[in-house]
N, C-alpha and C positions, 0 to 999 in steps of 0.2 A: 483631584480633578485632573483628567488627562489633558495634556497640552494639545494645542491645535496642530502642531507639527506631528505628534504621534497619531492623532486621529486622521489626518490627511494621508499619512504613511499607511495606516491600516486600511483606509478606504481604497487606496491604490492596490494594495495586496488583495483585498476582497474582490476587486474587479478581476484580477488575474485568476482568482479561485471561483469565479462565477459558475463554472461548469460542474463544480462539486455539489453534492447534496447540501442543503441548507444547514443541517445539523453539523455536518463535518466542517463546513466552511466556518460556522460560528465557533466551533471548538478550536480550530486553528487560530482564528483571529483573537479569541480570548486568551489563548496561551501566549501568543505574540505580544498582546497588550500587557499581560502580567510581566513578561520579561523586559519589555521596554520601560514600563513604569518602575520596575525595580532598578534598572540601570540608571534611569533618570534620577531616582532617589539617591543612588550612590553618588552621582555627580553633584546633586544638591548638598549632600553631606560634606562634599569637598569645597563648598562655598559658592557654587554657581546658582544663579536664579533659575526658576522653573523652565522658562522658555529656552534658555541656553542649554540647560541640562537635557531637555527633551530633544533639542536639535542634535546635540552630541550623541545621544542614545540612538537616534534614527541614523545618524551618519555611521555609527559603529556597526549597525546591522547591514549596511550596504544598500544598493539601489532596490527600491520596492519591486520593480518589474522583474529583476533577476531572482529575488527571493520568492516572489509569487509564482514565477514560472517553475522554479525548482520544486516547490511544494506541490503544485498541480501535477507535474510529471511524476513525482513519487507516488501520488495517489492513483494516477492513471495506470502506472506500471503494476501496482498491487491489484487493481481491479482487473486488468488484462490477464495477469497471472492466475487469478482465481477463476476467470472464465475458461482459460485453457485447461486448468486442472479439472473443472467440472466436465467439460467436453471429453477430456481423456478418460475420465472415470465412466462416463456414459458409454463411450466406445468400448471400453473394457467389459462393462456389464453386458452389452449386446453380444460381444464375441463369446463371452463365457456362457450366455444363455443359448447361443447357437450350438456350441460344443456340447453342452449338457443335454439339449434336446436331441441332437444327433445321436448321442450315446444311448438314449432311451429307445430310439426307434430302430437301431441297427443291431445286428448280432455281435457277439463279443469278438469274433475273429476280424470283423471289419473295423472295429473301433480302436485298434492299437494306434494308428497314426493320430487319431483324435485324442486319445488318452495322453499321448506325448505332448500334443499341443496344449491340452488342458493343464498338464503338469507345468508347462512353461508359463501359461497365462496366469495361473492362480497366484504365484508369488510376485508377479511383475509390479503391481501397484505398491507393494511393500518396499521393493527394491528402489523404485523410483522416488518414493517419499523419503527414504533414507538418504539417497543421493542428493535430493533437493535440500534436506536439512544440513547435510555436510557442506554444501555450497554456501548456504546462508551463514553458517558458523565460521567459515573460513575468511 
């Protein structure tokens, strides 16, 4: 049975995460609850009563508003990054469609500059994805 201190702590963090989708918020809170209960159980194994163990576990995790804010920001950044990636991909596809359409309607002598642009645009998303993966792994 979770301690009142743990439940109050999780409720405060849940408030900080209220902008997240419900399933994501529930998953985050369930994971935090599991870690807090495990830590409280470790403290109990050292001879503390449940309430004291729960309070120590909560204290070790730090202020609820700080942890909640960090979790919220990390999810907002990943959502924002995904939106930017989708918009960039759409822009790339539109530019590629324009180049390919232009190539079909013009004679071959007029298309050399567009062929050069197409040769640059085609590998661009692959290069950008590699660069992004390298930044994440660094």
